[in-house]
N, C-alpha and C positions, 0 to 999 in steps of 0.2 A: 439632409445631402447639400443643399443649398449652401448654407452655412460652412460646409467642409469645402467645398469648392471656391467657397469667396474666401475663407481664409489662405488657402495653400495658394490662390492666384497673389494676393495681399504679399505673401511670403515670397514670391518670386519676384514681386516686384521692388521690395526693399533689396534682392539682393545686387550689390553695385556690380558697373559694366567691367570692373577690372577682371572680378572674378571669375566672370564668365568668359573673358579674354583667356586667363589663364587655365581655366578648366581644358578649354578649347586646343591651348598649345599643347596641354599635357595627353592629351588625347592624340592629336596630329603628331606628336613625337615619340609615342608609341606605335605610330601604324605601321613601320618596317619591321618594327621587331616584333610586332605580333603576327605579320605577315609571315613572317618565316617562321615564327613559332608554330605558326597551323600547318603549313607545309610538312615543317616534322612530324607534329601529333599524327599527319595523314600518313606520310613515310611509314612512320612505327606501327601504326593499327592495320594499315594495308601493305605488306611488301610486296614491290613488284608492279603493284597497279594503284598508286596513291592518286584518289578523288581531289585531293588537294594538291592540286599543282598549281603552279602559279600562274600558268594560259587559264586555268579553272577558277581559280579566285579571283581573276581580275573579271572574267567575263561574268561567270555567277553574280559576284558581287556587285559590280557595275549594274546589273538587273534587280538586283535585290534594290537598292540603293534607288534606282529610278523607279522603282513602284511605290515606293515609301514616298519618294517626293513629287509623285503625282498625288498622292492622298493630301500630302499637306499642301501642295500650292494649286489644286483641283481646279479653284476657282479661275488660274489664270489661262487653263487650257478650253479655250472658245474660239471659235472663228472670228467676230469682232474684233477680239484681243489680238491676235494674230496679224489681221488686216493691219493693224496701226505701224508696222514694220514697215519699211519698204524692201526689196530683192536685195539691196546691197546690205543692209543690215542684219538679214538670213544668211548671205554669203559670208559674213563677215564670222557671223555666229558659227556657223557651220566648219569656219576654218579652224577656230578657236577651241570648238570641240575636237576636231580631228587630233590637233595637238595637244591638246590638255584632256584629252579624254580617252586618248588613244594611244598616241606615240610617246608622250609622256610617261606615262604609267606603266607604257609596255617594256620601257628601256629599264626604268625604275625597278619592275619585277623582275627582269631578267639580270640585272645587275646585282639584286639580293641573293640569285641563286651564285654567282658566281666569285662574290667577293664579303669582306665583313660588311654587316650592318653599318660600323662605325665609317666606314669608306665612304660608302653611298650617302649618309647623313652629313658628311665634313665636304666632301668634295661637290656634293647639293650647292653647298655655300657660294658657288663659284654664280647661280643666279640670278641674287642680287645686284652684284658688280654690272654682270650682262645685262640686265634690264635697264638699270642706271646708264649704261654707255648707249643702250639703244634709244633710250627716249632721249640721250643729248643730242645723238647723231640723227637719228631720223625724226625725231619730233621736235627739236629745237628748244629743248627744256633747260630753263636755266637754274643752275644746282651750286651750292655752294663748295668751298674747297674743303670744308671739312668732310662732306660726305663721298668729294672724290675722293680724298685721302683715304678714308676708311675703306672703299670699295679696293682700291688700288689693295690696300695692307690683306685685305680677306682674301684677296685673289691670290696674293704671293704666300697666306698660308697655306690655301688648299694645293698650292705648287710644290711648298716645305713638306706637307705629310705623301706626297707621291713620290719626291725625291728620296726623304731620307726611310722611306718605307723600301724602298729598292736598294739605299744605302747599304741598309742592316742585311736583306738577302743577298746582295751582291758579295758582302764583305766575306759571308759564310761559303760563297761559292768562288770566291778568287776570281771574280770577274768584274772589270768596271761599266758594262754596259748598265744602260737605265731600259729598263723594260718597265712598260704600263699594261699591267692584265686587261683582258676583256671589260671585268666587272668596273672597275675604274670608266673605261673608257663609256660604258652604258650610263653609268651615274652619271656621267659631263653630257651623254646626249639627251638625259633626263632634263637636268638643268638648263639647258641650252634652250630645248623646245619650250621650256615652260615659260622662259626668259623672253621670248619671240611672242606665245601666245598671251603674258603679260602685256606685253607693247602694243599687242593689235587689239585688247582689251581696252587698253588706258585712253587710246586714240579712236576706236569706232563705237565701243558698245556703250556710251555713257545713258542711253535711251533704253536697254535691254534690262527689265527686271530680274531681279538675283533669281528669282526661284524658275522663270523661264530658261536662263542662263544655263541652271544645273540640271535642268530636264533632258534638256538639247545636248548637252555637252554629255551627258551620261548615257542617252538615248544613241544619239548618231555614233559617240566614240564606241559603244557595245559593239553595234554594226559593224564598223569598219576592223574593229580588232578580229571580231569573228569571221568577217570574211580575210582577212590578211591571214589570219592563224590556219585555214582551211587551206590556203593557195600555198603557203609554204610547208605545212607539215602534213598536211591532208588531212581525212576525214578522222582516220584514227587517234588523233590528237585527244580528240574530247571525247573519247569512249566514255570515258565517267562521268560524263556532264551532268547526269541523271541522277546521281547521289544522294540520298537522303542523307547519309553524315554529311556531305559537302553544300547542300543547302541548309542544313540546319546551322551550320557554323557559320556561313555564310549571310543569314538572317541576321543572327548576332552581330557579326563584323559591320556590315553596313548599316545597320542601325546606329550604332554606337559610334563607331571611326567615322563614317561618313556621313549621316543626318543628323547625328546627336552633336558633332562636333562642329557642323557648320553652320547648326542653330546657335547653339552656345557663340562661336565667334560673332555670326552677324549679330546676334542680342547685345554683343557686347559693344559691338562698333554704332550699334545706334544709342548707346549709353555713354562712352566716352569719345574722348577727341582721337584724332589720327597720332599724335606725339604718344598717347597710352595704349593705340593698335600695335606702333611701330616698338615700343618697349615690349610687351607681351611677345612679338615674332621675334627677337632677339635669342628670347630663351628657349627659341624651338631647337635649334641644335643640343642645349645642354639636356632638355628634354628628351631628345632622343638617345644619346649618349648614355644619359642613366636610365633609360628604357632598356638599352640594349645589354646592359651589363644585368639589371635585375631581373629579364626575363630569359634572356639566352644565356647569361654567365660569360659576356663578352668583354674583355677585358681592354680598355683601351692601351695601345703600345706607345711606345717613347714618343714615334711618329705624329701620332694622333694627339698627345701633349702637350707637342712643343708647337703643331699647324694647329692644335685648337687654340692655345693662347694666343696665338698670331692672330686668327679670324678673330677671337674675343677681343682683341684690342680693335681692328676694325670695325666690329659692330659698336662698340663702344664712342668711337669718333664717328660712326655714320650717325648714330643716336643724338648727338651733341649737334650734327648738321639739321637733323629732324625736327629738336628742338627751335633750333634757330630760324628755322623756316618758317614753322607753326607759327612762332613767334612774331614773325614778320608779313604772313600773308596768310588771311582767313580764308582763302580759298583749299586751304589744305583740309579746312573742318568740314568744308561741304562735299569731299572727292566722293565718289561712289564706291560703294563697297569693295566691287568687284576687284578697284583699282589698288585698294590696301589690302591686298591679299600676298602683296611682294614679300617676300623673304619668309614666308610662313612655311616652306616646302612641300614636302608629300603631305597632302591630307588624307589620303586612304586611295581614291581612285579618281 
């Protein structure tokens, strides 16, 4: 038995870091489509009282992920360890937990119920340019022209998607007004919130271990979301919360999408450089669009193709800038894992 365990451990050690990063990107890229697919399965099986609503998925999935994370990082859950961090550290952690653990996923989940998955994925690409802009304006970060140009082009690609979609709809309706749907607005809110949380993490959370941070984010985010949902929607909103069907799916979802995805990502980061992580995250929108097609049968529109190609050009230029910075700045190889999640997009919760 010990020999088998040793052989398995040696096998995992031989897996290159790039493979871990690629697997995590595939998992994260599929998260939006899997979430929407689960809600459709629930609606088909339980017409009129779907236990797998977006609110239930977010809350129960967060709880399941939290339980799994506590088991994995249980050694960090002790009073002497907590006392290492100042009140300011905890304030920053709770702020990021609110933004990244409650507000951003809530906006993203609500967006999925109002628009195509491809819209949520591609509009979410405003997150890296916004994070870069905030780093320059608020943190005084020095960035080369390649990354700035790539960020601007990616942002323009998102604008193109919105404009071209409206142009197609308006041409059919014989109107010249450009209207942005609630789903697109919510997707943008989710991306903006993530960009803000990324900036705070980069500036203030250097000392926080990833395990503790993820536990706080999922736990505090769950509480905030539950209280907010009760306030805005009432207690009846969670009537199907204890459905065994819901919990069965959420245990699988949280274990694969949230926990395994994050473990693979962190494992990849520990075995590769920042440039490799940046390259891997660049494939996230591609993985997301492919997942939407394979899982939901959601075909990209002309607006998605055109805007997506522009975004891809921006990603390539940003990657050139990342490679140039990596070659000239050794600090980038020592960046905390939480700071290298920029651009990876929605990661389940």
